[in-house]
mmCIF file of the N, C-alpha and C atoms, coordinates in Angstrom:
data_MODEL
# 
_entry.id   MODEL 
# 
loop_
_atom_site.group_PDB 
_atom_site.id 
_atom_site.type_symbol 
_atom_site.label_atom_id 
_atom_site.label_alt_id 
_atom_site.label_comp_id 
_atom_site.label_asym_id 
_atom_site.label_entity_id 
_atom_site.label_seq_id 
_atom_site.pdbx_PDB_ins_code 
_atom_site.Cartn_x 
_atom_site.Cartn_y 
_atom_site.Cartn_z 
_atom_site.occupancy 
_atom_site.B_iso_or_equiv 
_atom_site.pdbx_formal_charge 
_atom_site.auth_seq_id 
_atom_site.auth_comp_id 
_atom_site.auth_asym_id 
_atom_site.auth_atom_id 
_atom_site.pdbx_PDB_model_num 
ATOM 1   N N  . UNK A 1 1  ? -61.368 -72.737  28.529 1.00 0.00 ? 1  UNK A N  1 
ATOM 2   C CA . UNK A 1 1  ? -61.526 -73.567  27.345 1.00 0.00 ? 1  UNK A CA 1 
ATOM 3   C C  . UNK A 1 1  ? -62.850 -73.177  26.616 1.00 0.00 ? 1  UNK A C  1 
ATOM 4   N N  . UNK A 1 2  ? -62.453 -73.249  25.238 1.00 0.00 ? 2  UNK A N  1 
ATOM 5   C CA . UNK A 1 2  ? -63.640 -72.794  24.282 1.00 0.00 ? 2  UNK A CA 1 
ATOM 6   C C  . UNK A 1 2  ? -64.015 -74.121  23.437 1.00 0.00 ? 2  UNK A C  1 
ATOM 7   N N  . UNK A 1 3  ? -65.291 -74.110  23.397 1.00 0.00 ? 3  UNK A N  1 
ATOM 8   C CA . UNK A 1 3  ? -65.625 -75.313  22.666 1.00 0.00 ? 3  UNK A CA 1 
ATOM 9   C C  . UNK A 1 3  ? -66.725 -74.871  21.427 1.00 0.00 ? 3  UNK A C  1 
ATOM 10  N N  . UNK A 1 4  ? -66.379 -75.358  20.213 1.00 0.00 ? 4  UNK A N  1 
ATOM 11  C CA . UNK A 1 4  ? -67.534 -74.841  19.233 1.00 0.00 ? 4  UNK A CA 1 
ATOM 12  C C  . UNK A 1 4  ? -68.410 -76.133  18.842 1.00 0.00 ? 4  UNK A C  1 
ATOM 13  N N  . UNK A 1 5  ? -69.583 -75.655  18.797 1.00 0.00 ? 5  UNK A N  1 
ATOM 14  C CA . UNK A 1 5  ? -70.572 -76.482  18.077 1.00 0.00 ? 5  UNK A CA 1 
ATOM 15  C C  . UNK A 1 5  ? -71.077 -76.357  16.953 1.00 0.00 ? 5  UNK A C  1 
ATOM 16  N N  . UNK A 1 6  ? -71.617 -77.195  16.322 1.00 0.00 ? 6  UNK A N  1 
ATOM 17  C CA . UNK A 1 6  ? -72.159 -77.134  14.977 1.00 0.00 ? 6  UNK A CA 1 
ATOM 18  C C  . UNK A 1 6  ? -73.651 -76.341  15.475 1.00 0.00 ? 6  UNK A C  1 
ATOM 19  N N  . UNK A 1 7  ? -74.112 -75.282  14.340 1.00 0.00 ? 7  UNK A N  1 
ATOM 20  C CA . UNK A 1 7  ? -75.095 -74.328  14.813 1.00 0.00 ? 7  UNK A CA 1 
ATOM 21  C C  . UNK A 1 7  ? -76.402 -75.145  15.309 1.00 0.00 ? 7  UNK A C  1 
ATOM 22  N N  . UNK A 1 8  ? -76.939 -76.321  14.763 1.00 0.00 ? 8  UNK A N  1 
ATOM 23  C CA . UNK A 1 8  ? -77.982 -76.763  15.201 1.00 0.00 ? 8  UNK A CA 1 
ATOM 24  C C  . UNK A 1 8  ? -78.006 -77.362  16.526 1.00 0.00 ? 8  UNK A C  1 
ATOM 25  N N  . UNK A 1 9  ? -76.554 -77.843  16.874 1.00 0.00 ? 9  UNK A N  1 
ATOM 26  C CA . UNK A 1 9  ? -76.420 -78.457  18.341 1.00 0.00 ? 9  UNK A CA 1 
ATOM 27  C C  . UNK A 1 9  ? -76.400 -77.133  19.118 1.00 0.00 ? 9  UNK A C  1 
ATOM 28  N N  . UNK A 1 10 ? -75.854 -75.859  18.919 1.00 0.00 ? 10 UNK A N  1 
ATOM 29  C CA . UNK A 1 10 ? -75.691 -74.787  19.601 1.00 0.00 ? 10 UNK A CA 1 
ATOM 30  C C  . UNK A 1 10 ? -77.173 -74.240  19.933 1.00 0.00 ? 10 UNK A C  1 
ATOM 31  N N  . UNK A 1 11 ? -77.976 -74.423  18.648 1.00 0.00 ? 11 UNK A N  1 
ATOM 32  C CA . UNK A 1 11 ? -79.566 -73.816  18.992 1.00 0.00 ? 11 UNK A CA 1 
ATOM 33  C C  . UNK A 1 11 ? -80.178 -74.785  20.032 1.00 0.00 ? 11 UNK A C  1 
ATOM 34  N N  . UNK A 1 12 ? -79.923 -76.006  19.926 1.00 0.00 ? 12 UNK A N  1 
ATOM 35  C CA . UNK A 1 12 ? -80.529 -77.112  20.942 1.00 0.00 ? 12 UNK A CA 1 
ATOM 36  C C  . UNK A 1 12 ? -80.021 -76.887  22.260 1.00 0.00 ? 12 UNK A C  1 
ATOM 37  N N  . UNK A 1 13 ? -78.821 -76.624  22.166 1.00 0.00 ? 13 UNK A N  1 
ATOM 38  C CA . UNK A 1 13 ? -78.294 -76.301  23.501 1.00 0.00 ? 13 UNK A CA 1 
ATOM 39  C C  . UNK A 1 13 ? -79.076 -75.368  24.419 1.00 0.00 ? 13 UNK A C  1 
ATOM 40  N N  . UNK A 1 14 ? -79.278 -73.880  23.587 1.00 0.00 ? 14 UNK A N  1 
ATOM 41  C CA . UNK A 1 14 ? -79.617 -72.769  23.985 1.00 0.00 ? 14 UNK A CA 1 
ATOM 42  C C  . UNK A 1 14 ? -81.092 -73.174  24.270 1.00 0.00 ? 14 UNK A C  1 
ATOM 43  N N  . UNK A 1 15 ? -81.653 -73.684  23.622 1.00 0.00 ? 15 UNK A N  1 
ATOM 44  C CA . UNK A 1 15 ? -83.396 -74.083  23.919 1.00 0.00 ? 15 UNK A CA 1 
ATOM 45  C C  . UNK A 1 15 ? -83.505 -74.679  25.000 1.00 0.00 ? 15 UNK A C  1 
ATOM 46  N N  . UNK A 1 16 ? -82.456 -76.052  25.468 1.00 0.00 ? 16 UNK A N  1 
ATOM 47  C CA . UNK A 1 16 ? -82.710 -76.551  26.709 1.00 0.00 ? 16 UNK A CA 1 
ATOM 48  C C  . UNK A 1 16 ? -82.201 -75.586  27.799 1.00 0.00 ? 16 UNK A C  1 
ATOM 49  N N  . UNK A 1 17 ? -81.110 -74.794  27.837 1.00 0.00 ? 17 UNK A N  1 
ATOM 50  C CA . UNK A 1 17 ? -80.870 -73.980  28.549 1.00 0.00 ? 17 UNK A CA 1 
ATOM 51  C C  . UNK A 1 17 ? -81.882 -72.833  29.076 1.00 0.00 ? 17 UNK A C  1 
ATOM 52  N N  . UNK A 1 18 ? -82.535 -72.316  28.113 1.00 0.00 ? 18 UNK A N  1 
ATOM 53  C CA . UNK A 1 18 ? -83.726 -71.406  28.411 1.00 0.00 ? 18 UNK A CA 1 
ATOM 54  C C  . UNK A 1 18 ? -84.786 -71.924  29.178 1.00 0.00 ? 18 UNK A C  1 
ATOM 55  N N  . UNK A 1 19 ? -84.970 -73.624  28.726 1.00 0.00 ? 19 UNK A N  1 
ATOM 56  C CA . UNK A 1 19 ? -86.114 -73.978  29.300 1.00 0.00 ? 19 UNK A CA 1 
ATOM 57  C C  . UNK A 1 19 ? -85.900 -74.467  30.803 1.00 0.00 ? 19 UNK A C  1 
ATOM 58  N N  . UNK A 1 20 ? -84.523 -74.528  31.145 1.00 0.00 ? 20 UNK A N  1 
ATOM 59  C CA . UNK A 1 20 ? -84.264 -74.898  32.410 1.00 0.00 ? 20 UNK A CA 1 
ATOM 60  C C  . UNK A 1 20 ? -83.796 -73.589  33.329 1.00 0.00 ? 20 UNK A C  1 
ATOM 61  N N  . UNK A 1 21 ? -83.680 -72.457  32.746 1.00 0.00 ? 21 UNK A N  1 
ATOM 62  C CA . UNK A 1 21 ? -83.620 -71.304  33.380 1.00 0.00 ? 21 UNK A CA 1 
ATOM 63  C C  . UNK A 1 21 ? -82.205 -71.228  33.763 1.00 0.00 ? 21 UNK A C  1 
ATOM 64  N N  . UNK A 1 22 ? -81.267 -71.918  33.061 1.00 0.00 ? 22 UNK A N  1 
ATOM 65  C CA . UNK A 1 22 ? -79.575 -71.708  33.093 1.00 0.00 ? 22 UNK A CA 1 
ATOM 66  C C  . UNK A 1 22 ? -79.037 -71.053  31.971 1.00 0.00 ? 22 UNK A C  1 
ATOM 67  N N  . UNK A 1 23 ? -77.940 -70.836  32.228 1.00 0.00 ? 23 UNK A N  1 
ATOM 68  C CA . UNK A 1 23 ? -77.048 -70.550  30.971 1.00 0.00 ? 23 UNK A CA 1 
ATOM 69  C C  . UNK A 1 23 ? -76.551 -71.747  30.272 1.00 0.00 ? 23 UNK A C  1 
ATOM 70  N N  . UNK A 1 24 ? -76.206 -71.655  29.022 1.00 0.00 ? 24 UNK A N  1 
ATOM 71  C CA . UNK A 1 24 ? -75.916 -72.688  28.191 1.00 0.00 ? 24 UNK A CA 1 
ATOM 72  C C  . UNK A 1 24 ? -74.516 -73.340  28.703 1.00 0.00 ? 24 UNK A C  1 
ATOM 73  N N  . UNK A 1 25 ? -73.553 -72.441  29.213 1.00 0.00 ? 25 UNK A N  1 
ATOM 74  C CA . UNK A 1 25 ? -72.355 -72.918  29.684 1.00 0.00 ? 25 UNK A CA 1 
ATOM 75  C C  . UNK A 1 25 ? -72.511 -73.645  31.078 1.00 0.00 ? 25 UNK A C  1 
ATOM 76  N N  . UNK A 1 26 ? -73.420 -73.505  31.826 1.00 0.00 ? 26 UNK A N  1 
ATOM 77  C CA . UNK A 1 26 ? -73.786 -74.345  33.007 1.00 0.00 ? 26 UNK A CA 1 
ATOM 78  C C  . UNK A 1 26 ? -74.481 -75.621  32.594 1.00 0.00 ? 26 UNK A C  1 
ATOM 79  N N  . UNK A 1 27 ? -75.145 -75.518  31.617 1.00 0.00 ? 27 UNK A N  1 
ATOM 80  C CA . UNK A 1 27 ? -75.975 -76.943  31.207 1.00 0.00 ? 27 UNK A CA 1 
ATOM 81  C C  . UNK A 1 27 ? -74.568 -77.853  30.776 1.00 0.00 ? 27 UNK A C  1 
ATOM 82  N N  . UNK A 1 28 ? -73.644 -77.284  29.976 1.00 0.00 ? 28 UNK A N  1 
ATOM 83  C CA . UNK A 1 28 ? -72.652 -77.983  29.369 1.00 0.00 ? 28 UNK A CA 1 
ATOM 84  C C  . UNK A 1 28 ? -71.679 -78.477  30.606 1.00 0.00 ? 28 UNK A C  1 
ATOM 85  N N  . UNK A 1 29 ? -71.563 -77.736  31.449 1.00 0.00 ? 29 UNK A N  1 
ATOM 86  C CA . UNK A 1 29 ? -70.701 -78.162  32.838 1.00 0.00 ? 29 UNK A CA 1 
ATOM 87  C C  . UNK A 1 29 ? -71.242 -79.535  33.361 1.00 0.00 ? 29 UNK A C  1 
ATOM 88  N N  . UNK A 1 30 ? -72.810 -79.224  33.535 1.00 0.00 ? 30 UNK A N  1 
ATOM 89  C CA . UNK A 1 30 ? -73.294 -80.207  34.149 1.00 0.00 ? 30 UNK A CA 1 
ATOM 90  C C  . UNK A 1 30 ? -73.295 -81.546  33.530 1.00 0.00 ? 30 UNK A C  1 
ATOM 91  N N  . UNK A 1 31 ? -73.539 -81.398  32.167 1.00 0.00 ? 31 UNK A N  1 
ATOM 92  C CA . UNK A 1 31 ? -73.372 -82.525  31.563 1.00 0.00 ? 31 UNK A CA 1 
ATOM 93  C C  . UNK A 1 31 ? -72.283 -83.431  31.261 1.00 0.00 ? 31 UNK A C  1 
ATOM 94  N N  . UNK A 1 32 ? -71.027 -82.638  31.097 1.00 0.00 ? 32 UNK A N  1 
ATOM 95  C CA . UNK A 1 32 ? -69.638 -82.988  31.086 1.00 0.00 ? 32 UNK A CA 1 
ATOM 96  C C  . UNK A 1 32 ? -69.290 -83.743  32.523 1.00 0.00 ? 32 UNK A C  1 
ATOM 97  N N  . UNK A 1 33 ? -69.700 -83.040  33.671 1.00 0.00 ? 33 UNK A N  1 
ATOM 98  C CA . UNK A 1 33 ? -69.618 -83.375  34.961 1.00 0.00 ? 33 UNK A CA 1 
ATOM 99  C C  . UNK A 1 33 ? -70.391 -84.911  35.066 1.00 0.00 ? 33 UNK A C  1 
ATOM 100 N N  . UNK A 1 34 ? -71.544 -84.940  34.903 1.00 0.00 ? 34 UNK A N  1 
ATOM 101 C CA . UNK A 1 34 ? -72.301 -86.187  34.742 1.00 0.00 ? 34 UNK A CA 1 
ATOM 102 C C  . UNK A 1 34 ? -71.822 -87.170  33.810 1.00 0.00 ? 34 UNK A C  1 
ATOM 103 N N  . UNK A 1 35 ? -71.079 -86.944  32.758 1.00 0.00 ? 35 UNK A N  1 
ATOM 104 C CA . UNK A 1 35 ? -70.547 -87.813  32.055 1.00 0.00 ? 35 UNK A CA 1 
ATOM 105 C C  . UNK A 1 35 ? -69.295 -88.426  32.520 1.00 0.00 ? 35 UNK A C  1 
ATOM 106 N N  . UNK A 1 36 ? -68.321 -87.712  32.817 1.00 0.00 ? 36 UNK A N  1 
ATOM 107 C CA . UNK A 1 36 ? -67.324 -88.194  33.522 1.00 0.00 ? 36 UNK A CA 1 
ATOM 108 C C  . UNK A 1 36 ? -67.333 -88.669  35.035 1.00 0.00 ? 36 UNK A C  1 
ATOM 109 N N  . UNK A 1 37 ? -68.529 -88.652  35.541 1.00 0.00 ? 37 UNK A N  1 
ATOM 110 C CA . UNK A 1 37 ? -68.965 -89.362  36.744 1.00 0.00 ? 37 UNK A CA 1 
ATOM 111 C C  . UNK A 1 37 ? -69.274 -90.901  36.317 1.00 0.00 ? 37 UNK A C  1 
ATOM 112 N N  . UNK A 1 38 ? -69.981 -90.739  35.284 1.00 0.00 ? 38 UNK A N  1 
ATOM 113 C CA . UNK A 1 38 ? -70.494 -92.054  35.031 1.00 0.00 ? 38 UNK A CA 1 
ATOM 114 C C  . UNK A 1 38 ? -69.619 -92.824  34.344 1.00 0.00 ? 38 UNK A C  1 
ATOM 115 N N  . UNK A 1 39 ? -68.789 -92.204  33.342 1.00 0.00 ? 39 UNK A N  1 
ATOM 116 C CA . UNK A 1 39 ? -67.702 -92.793  32.998 1.00 0.00 ? 39 UNK A CA 1 
ATOM 117 C C  . UNK A 1 39 ? -66.610 -93.462  33.796 1.00 0.00 ? 39 UNK A C  1 
ATOM 118 N N  . UNK A 1 40 ? -66.403 -92.732  34.854 1.00 0.00 ? 40 UNK A N  1 
ATOM 119 C CA . UNK A 1 40 ? -65.690 -93.192  36.116 1.00 0.00 ? 40 UNK A CA 1 
ATOM 120 C C  . UNK A 1 40 ? -66.208 -94.587  36.673 1.00 0.00 ? 40 UNK A C  1 
ATOM 121 N N  . UNK A 1 41 ? -67.488 -94.588  37.156 1.00 0.00 ? 41 UNK A N  1 
ATOM 122 C CA . UNK A 1 41 ? -68.069 -95.846  37.532 1.00 0.00 ? 41 UNK A CA 1 
ATOM 123 C C  . UNK A 1 41 ? -68.006 -96.810  36.594 1.00 0.00 ? 41 UNK A C  1 
ATOM 124 N N  . UNK A 1 42 ? -68.280 -96.441  35.305 1.00 0.00 ? 42 UNK A N  1 
ATOM 125 C CA . UNK A 1 42 ? -68.528 -97.566  34.517 1.00 0.00 ? 42 UNK A CA 1 
ATOM 126 C C  . UNK A 1 42 ? -67.227 -98.547  34.437 1.00 0.00 ? 42 UNK A C  1 
ATOM 127 N N  . UNK A 1 43 ? -66.024 -97.513  34.345 1.00 0.00 ? 43 UNK A N  1 
ATOM 128 C CA . UNK A 1 43 ? -64.861 -98.118  34.387 1.00 0.00 ? 43 UNK A CA 1 
ATOM 129 C C  . UNK A 1 43 ? -64.330 -99.135  35.513 1.00 0.00 ? 43 UNK A C  1 
ATOM 130 N N  . UNK A 1 44 ? -64.988 -98.580  36.750 1.00 0.00 ? 44 UNK A N  1 
ATOM 131 C CA . UNK A 1 44 ? -64.572 -99.319  37.990 1.00 0.00 ? 44 UNK A CA 1 
ATOM 132 C C  . UNK A 1 44 ? -65.400 -100.596 37.885 1.00 0.00 ? 44 UNK A C  1 
ATOM 133 N N  . UNK A 1 45 ? -66.530 -100.595 37.468 1.00 0.00 ? 45 UNK A N  1 
ATOM 134 C CA . UNK A 1 45 ? -67.531 -101.621 37.399 1.00 0.00 ? 45 UNK A CA 1 
ATOM 135 C C  . UNK A 1 45 ? -66.902 -102.748 36.483 1.00 0.00 ? 45 UNK A C  1 
ATOM 136 N N  . UNK A 1 46 ? -66.374 -102.528 35.242 1.00 0.00 ? 46 UNK A N  1 
ATOM 137 C CA . UNK A 1 46 ? -65.840 -103.291 34.268 1.00 0.00 ? 46 UNK A CA 1 
ATOM 138 C C  . UNK A 1 46 ? -64.455 -103.850 35.037 1.00 0.00 ? 46 UNK A C  1 
ATOM 139 N N  . UNK A 1 47 ? -63.664 -103.318 35.500 1.00 0.00 ? 47 UNK A N  1 
ATOM 140 C CA . UNK A 1 47 ? -62.460 -103.501 36.106 1.00 0.00 ? 47 UNK A CA 1 
ATOM 141 C C  . UNK A 1 47 ? -63.003 -104.629 37.249 1.00 0.00 ? 47 UNK A C  1 
ATOM 142 N N  . UNK A 1 48 ? -64.051 -104.502 38.011 1.00 0.00 ? 48 UNK A N  1 
ATOM 143 C CA . UNK A 1 48 ? -64.251 -105.371 39.147 1.00 0.00 ? 48 UNK A CA 1 
ATOM 144 C C  . UNK A 1 48 ? -64.717 -106.816 38.110 1.00 0.00 ? 48 UNK A C  1 
ATOM 145 N N  . UNK A 1 49 ? -65.490 -106.767 37.255 1.00 0.00 ? 49 UNK A N  1 
ATOM 146 C CA . UNK A 1 49 ? -65.946 -107.739 36.446 1.00 0.00 ? 49 UNK A CA 1 
ATOM 147 C C  . UNK A 1 49 ? -64.827 -108.492 35.671 1.00 0.00 ? 49 UNK A C  1 
ATOM 148 N N  . UNK A 1 50 ? -63.546 -107.807 35.452 1.00 0.00 ? 50 UNK A N  1 
ATOM 149 C CA . UNK A 1 50 ? -62.489 -108.500 34.846 1.00 0.00 ? 50 UNK A CA 1 
ATOM 150 C C  . UNK A 1 50 ? -61.656 -109.120 35.794 1.00 0.00 ? 50 UNK A C  1 
ATOM 151 N N  . UNK A 1 51 ? -61.550 -108.463 37.091 1.00 0.00 ? 51 UNK A N  1 
ATOM 152 C CA . UNK A 1 51 ? -60.757 -108.961 38.144 1.00 0.00 ? 51 UNK A CA 1 
ATOM 153 C C  . UNK A 1 51 ? -60.625 -110.350 38.290 1.00 0.00 ? 51 UNK A C  1 
ATOM 154 N N  . UNK A 1 52 ? -61.679 -111.227 38.210 1.00 0.00 ? 52 UNK A N  1 
ATOM 155 C CA . UNK A 1 52 ? -61.559 -112.704 38.293 1.00 0.00 ? 52 UNK A CA 1 
ATOM 156 C C  . UNK A 1 52 ? -60.826 -113.407 37.216 1.00 0.00 ? 52 UNK A C  1 
ATOM 157 N N  . UNK A 1 53 ? -61.101 -112.833 35.939 1.00 0.00 ? 53 UNK A N  1 
ATOM 158 C CA . UNK A 1 53 ? -60.456 -113.162 34.921 1.00 0.00 ? 53 UNK A CA 1 
ATOM 159 C C  . UNK A 1 53 ? -58.971 -112.953 34.906 1.00 0.00 ? 53 UNK A C  1 
ATOM 160 N N  . UNK A 1 54 ? -58.629 -111.973 35.698 1.00 0.00 ? 54 UNK A N  1 
ATOM 161 C CA . UNK A 1 54 ? -56.877 -111.862 35.796 1.00 0.00 ? 54 UNK A CA 1 
ATOM 162 C C  . UNK A 1 54 ? -56.380 -112.829 36.853 1.00 0.00 ? 54 UNK A C  1 
ATOM 163 N N  . UNK A 1 55 ? -57.205 -113.292 37.779 1.00 0.00 ? 55 UNK A N  1 
ATOM 164 C CA . UNK A 1 55 ? -56.842 -114.317 38.751 1.00 0.00 ? 55 UNK A CA 1 
ATOM 165 C C  . UNK A 1 55 ? -57.155 -115.751 38.333 1.00 0.00 ? 55 UNK A C  1 
ATOM 166 N N  . UNK A 1 56 ? -57.637 -115.847 36.878 1.00 0.00 ? 56 UNK A N  1 
ATOM 167 C CA . UNK A 1 56 ? -57.589 -117.112 36.285 1.00 0.00 ? 56 UNK A CA 1 
ATOM 168 C C  . UNK A 1 56 ? -58.917 -117.753 36.620 1.00 0.00 ? 56 UNK A C  1 
ATOM 169 N N  . UNK A 1 57 ? -59.889 -116.873 37.117 1.00 0.00 ? 57 UNK A N  1 
ATOM 170 C CA . UNK A 1 57 ? -61.169 -117.696 37.555 1.00 0.00 ? 57 UNK A CA 1 
ATOM 171 C C  . UNK A 1 57 ? -61.941 -117.209 36.229 1.00 0.00 ? 57 UNK A C  1 
ATOM 172 N N  . UNK A 1 58 ? -63.133 -118.156 35.796 1.00 0.00 ? 58 UNK A N  1 
ATOM 173 C CA . UNK A 1 58 ? -63.900 -118.084 34.676 1.00 0.00 ? 58 UNK A CA 1 
ATOM 174 C C  . UNK A 1 58 ? -65.044 -118.952 34.654 1.00 0.00 ? 58 UNK A C  1 
ATOM 175 N N  . UNK A 1 59 ? -65.840 -118.838 33.873 1.00 0.00 ? 59 UNK A N  1 
ATOM 176 C CA . UNK A 1 59 ? -67.404 -119.681 33.768 1.00 0.00 ? 59 UNK A CA 1 
ATOM 177 C C  . UNK A 1 59 ? -67.244 -119.774 32.126 1.00 0.00 ? 59 UNK A C  1 
ATOM 178 N N  . UNK A 1 60 ? -67.518 -121.345 32.109 1.00 0.00 ? 60 UNK A N  1 
ATOM 179 C CA . UNK A 1 60 ? -67.731 -121.834 30.746 1.00 0.00 ? 60 UNK A CA 1 
ATOM 180 C C  . UNK A 1 60 ? -69.253 -121.195 30.107 1.00 0.00 ? 60 UNK A C  1 
ATOM 181 N N  . UNK A 1 61 ? -69.304 -121.144 28.609 1.00 0.00 ? 61 UNK A N  1 
ATOM 182 C CA . UNK A 1 61 ? -70.477 -120.574 28.304 1.00 0.00 ? 61 UNK A CA 1 
ATOM 183 C C  . UNK A 1 61 ? -71.530 -121.774 28.970 1.00 0.00 ? 61 UNK A C  1 
ATOM 184 N N  . UNK A 1 62 ? -71.114 -122.943 28.787 1.00 0.00 ? 62 UNK A N  1 
ATOM 185 C CA . UNK A 1 62 ? -72.393 -124.108 29.280 1.00 0.00 ? 62 UNK A CA 1 
ATOM 186 C C  . UNK A 1 62 ? -72.660 -123.780 30.555 1.00 0.00 ? 62 UNK A C  1 
ATOM 187 N N  . UNK A 1 63 ? -71.544 -123.447 31.558 1.00 0.00 ? 63 UNK A N  1 
ATOM 188 C CA . UNK A 1 63 ? -72.317 -123.118 32.898 1.00 0.00 ? 63 UNK A CA 1 
ATOM 189 C C  . UNK A 1 63 ? -73.211 -122.031 32.954 1.00 0.00 ? 63 UNK A C  1 
ATOM 190 N N  . UNK A 1 64 ? -72.692 -121.044 32.264 1.00 0.00 ? 64 UNK A N  1 
ATOM 191 C CA . UNK A 1 64 ? -73.742 -119.846 32.197 1.00 0.00 ? 64 UNK A CA 1 
ATOM 192 C C  . UNK A 1 64 ? -75.108 -120.072 31.675 1.00 0.00 ? 64 UNK A C  1 
ATOM 193 N N  . UNK A 1 65 ? -75.289 -120.982 30.533 1.00 0.00 ? 65 UNK A N  1 
ATOM 194 C CA . UNK A 1 65 ? -76.397 -121.240 30.071 1.00 0.00 ? 65 UNK A CA 1 
ATOM 195 C C  . UNK A 1 65 ? -77.257 -122.155 30.996 1.00 0.00 ? 65 UNK A C  1 
ATOM 196 N N  . UNK A 1 66 ? -76.377 -123.303 31.509 1.00 0.00 ? 66 UNK A N  1 
ATOM 197 C CA . UNK A 1 66 ? -77.223 -124.073 32.687 1.00 0.00 ? 66 UNK A CA 1 
ATOM 198 C C  . UNK A 1 66 ? -77.775 -123.083 33.744 1.00 0.00 ? 66 UNK A C  1 
ATOM 199 N N  . UNK A 1 67 ? -76.853 -122.256 34.186 1.00 0.00 ? 67 UNK A N  1 
ATOM 200 C CA . UNK A 1 67 ? -77.555 -121.471 35.327 1.00 0.00 ? 67 UNK A CA 1 
ATOM 201 C C  . UNK A 1 67 ? -78.447 -120.554 34.905 1.00 0.00 ? 67 UNK A C  1 
ATOM 202 N N  . UNK A 1 68 ? -78.717 -119.954 33.833 1.00 0.00 ? 68 UNK A N  1 
ATOM 203 C CA . UNK A 1 68 ? -79.665 -119.093 33.163 1.00 0.00 ? 68 UNK A CA 1 
ATOM 204 C C  . UNK A 1 68 ? -80.735 -119.969 33.281 1.00 0.00 ? 68 UNK A C  1 
ATOM 205 N N  . UNK A 1 69 ? -80.773 -121.330 32.682 1.00 0.00 ? 69 UNK A N  1 
ATOM 206 C CA . UNK A 1 69 ? -81.875 -121.969 32.488 1.00 0.00 ? 69 UNK A CA 1 
ATOM 207 C C  . UNK A 1 69 ? -82.610 -122.684 33.925 1.00 0.00 ? 69 UNK A C  1 
ATOM 208 N N  . UNK A 1 70 ? -81.684 -122.688 34.779 1.00 0.00 ? 70 UNK A N  1 
ATOM 209 C CA . UNK A 1 70 ? -81.843 -122.988 36.320 1.00 0.00 ? 70 UNK A CA 1 
ATOM 210 C C  . UNK A 1 70 ? -82.919 -121.546 36.896 1.00 0.00 ? 70 UNK A C  1 
ATOM 211 N N  . UNK A 1 71 ? -82.530 -120.408 36.586 1.00 0.00 ? 71 UNK A N  1 
ATOM 212 C CA . UNK A 1 71 ? -83.081 -119.377 37.163 1.00 0.00 ? 71 UNK A CA 1 
ATOM 213 C C  . UNK A 1 71 ? -84.152 -118.984 36.425 1.00 0.00 ? 71 UNK A C  1 
ATOM 214 N N  . UNK A 1 72 ? -84.418 -119.150 35.198 1.00 0.00 ? 72 UNK A N  1 
ATOM 215 C CA . UNK A 1 72 ? -85.507 -118.904 34.328 1.00 0.00 ? 72 UNK A CA 1 
ATOM 216 C C  . UNK A 1 72 ? -86.633 -120.081 34.312 1.00 0.00 ? 72 UNK A C  1 
ATOM 217 N N  . UNK A 1 73 ? -86.212 -121.302 34.871 1.00 0.00 ? 73 UNK A N  1 
ATOM 218 C CA . UNK A 1 73 ? -87.033 -122.468 35.054 1.00 0.00 ? 73 UNK A CA 1 
ATOM 219 C C  . UNK A 1 73 ? -87.615 -122.899 33.898 1.00 0.00 ? 73 UNK A C  1 
ATOM 220 N N  . UNK A 1 74 ? -86.431 -122.865 32.851 1.00 0.00 ? 74 UNK A N  1 
ATOM 221 C CA . UNK A 1 74 ? -86.510 -123.627 31.558 1.00 0.00 ? 74 UNK A CA 1 
ATOM 222 C C  . UNK A 1 74 ? -86.269 -125.009 31.627 1.00 0.00 ? 74 UNK A C  1 
# 
């Protein structure tokens, strides 16, 4: 796979790679892997948060506000 970058982005990537003592393609692979791992985690967490709604369980705005006030001691 080949990816083209704008010249200023490629220069920044090369600078970061040089400072890290790595090749630019290694930096890109690490960044993409990190992003994909985070994206997978995020989607799972959103799914967990939405699951109760799919089961018809929800909390009203008023209930959330009251709970926050209790927690914050307002």
